[in-house]
N, C-alpha and C positions, 0 to 999 in steps of 0.2 A: 890350471886353476890358480887364481890370485890368492896368495897367502894373506890371511887376516892378521893384523897386528895383535900382539898379546895385550891384555888389560890387567892391571893399570899400566899406563904408558910412562916413559921416563919424563918427568915434568921439567919444564924450562923455568929456572928460577928468575924471579923478578929482581931487577936491579935495585939496590938499596935506596937510591934517589927517588925512584918511582914509588917504592913502598912508603917512603916518608911523605911524598906528595899525596898518596892515597889516604894516609892517616890524617894528614892536616886538612885536606879538602872535605873528606867525608865527615869528620867530627865537627868541623866548622859549619857545614851545611845542615847537619842534623840538629845542631843548636839553633841556628838562624831560622830554619824552616819548621821548628817544633810546633808553632801555632798553626801553620798550614797543614802539617801532618795530622794534628788533632782534628782540625776542621774537616779534612778529607775523610778521616775515619768515621766521624759523626755522620757525614753526608752519605757514605756508603752504607753505614748501618741503618740509617733512617730510610733509605730508598730500596735497599736490597736485603736487609737483615744481616744476621751473623752467619759465618765469620766475616769480619771486615778484611782481614789479611788472607791472601791466597798463598799457601805454602806448597812448593813443588820441588821435587828432587831434580837437580841439574848436574851436569858434568863439569867438574873443575879441572885445575891443572893436573896433568898426569892421568886423566880419566877417572879421578876420584870423585865420588858423589858428595854433594852438599845440599842443604835446604835453602832454596831461594825464596825471598819474600816479595810480594807485590800487593797493592790494594786490589781486592777482588773486583773484576770487571765483567765476569760472566755469571750467568744464572747458576744457582746451587744445583748440585747433583745432575748436571747435564753431561751427556756423553757426545762423542764425535771425534773427528780426526785430531791428531796431535799438533796440527798447525792451524792458524786462524786466518781466515780471509778477511778482506776489508769490509764485507757486508755479512759477516757471520751472525746468524740469528741467535747464537748463544750469548752474545754480548749484550749487556743491559744498556738502558738509555744513558744512565750516568757513566757507565763503563765506556761508552763511545767517546764521551767528552774526555774522560781520564786518559784514554789511549791516544786520542788526537793530540793532547797536550803533553803526553808522556808522563803525566802525574802518577799513573799507576806504578811507575818504576821507582819512585822515590824511596820506598822502604829498602831497596837494594843498596842504599848508602850504608846500611847496617852490614850487609854482606861485604862491601868494600872495606869497611872499618875492621871487620873480623879477619879479612884476608882471604875470604872465599873468592872474591872478585877483585878486579882492579878498575880504575876509572875508565880507561880506554883499552879495549881489546876485542877479541871475537865474541859474538853473541853466545850466551850460555845455552847449551842444548839439553833436551831431555834425554835420558839414557836410551830409551827405545829407538829414537831416531838416530842418536849418535852411533849406536852399534850397527845401524843400517847404512851409514855413510859408505861410499866406495872406499876400499882399503887405502887407495893412494891419497885420499883426503883426510884420513883419520889422524894424521900428524897434528892437525889443528888442535886436538884435545891435549896436547902436551903443554899448551899455553893457558895461562889464567884468563878466564872470560872477563869481559868488560861491561861496565854499566852503559857505556856508549862506545861507538866505534864506526868504521866505515859502513858496516852493514846495518847497524841500528839506525843510522841516519837515512837509510833507504827502506826502512821497515814498512812504511805505507805503500811504497811502490811494490814491494815484494808481496804484501798482503793482497793488493788489488789483483795481482797476477794469479792468485789462487782461486778467486771468485769464479764459480761456474765449472770448475774442474771436477770430472767424475771421481777422480782419486787424487785429492789435494796432496796427500803425503807422497805419492809416487812422483808427481810433478815437482814437488819441493826437492826430493832427493835427486831426481834425474836432471833437473834444469837449474833450480835455484842454488842448491848446495855448491856446485862447481863455481858459479859466479861469486858466491859469498866467500868461499875459501880463497879464491884468487884475490879479491879485494883485501881480505884479512892478511894474506901473505905479503902484499905490497906494504901495508902498514907495519907489520912485524919486522920487515927488513929495515925499516927506518924508525923504530919505536924509541926515539930520543925524547927527552923532556920537552923540547921545543915542539915536536910533532904532537905529543900528548896534549900540551896546552893549546895547540892549534885546533885539535878536535874538540876540546872543551868549549872553546869559543864558538866553533861551528855548531855545537849542540845547542848552545844558548840561542843562536840565530835561528836554528831549526825550530825550536820550541816557540820563539816569539813570532815567527812567520805562521805557525799553526794556530796561534792565538788570535791572529787578525780576523776580523769578520769576513765571512764568505759572501761571494756574490756582490750585489750592489752595482754601482755605476752611476754616471751622471745622467 
């Protein structure tokens, strides 16, 4: 029988240069994007009601829990699996736009500034799913989760694979988690400032491409 790792795990400390980058970028973006954040809050409130922010417990560095913040993109008081497919009926109309453009993630800049998260790293996981990861994959929770990263830039692809699955959580844990951890491991082996900056640029491109009008043609 495979031995489960003990929780909390031994956290991997973030290098000082990366922490300085986190503080500088997150604080600068929170100031620059303040009008957009207010506008999005008003938009969510007007179309979906309160609460505007979605607060959820996630796993941080060393397996310790923290409160993650997002703009609410799902209907209130809805239940369902802990993973979200690309065509999940729980997502509101405005929520689909926010998710497609990654605007729902902007409040996580506050998590980065606080030190719960870093700019680039593994995707933050919910405790129930984290503890159901295969034992050999749980080492990923030693690391600080990221606002963006190799898996976050494939979030729409992963979500689409969950559509139509009779048990989305089982598929996620059995098929997608090994793929995600492998990609995160590759990044973490080369998590230099240059690599982090490269992922930040790739994230900007990812969002801009999502903002382009769909369909069309001559």
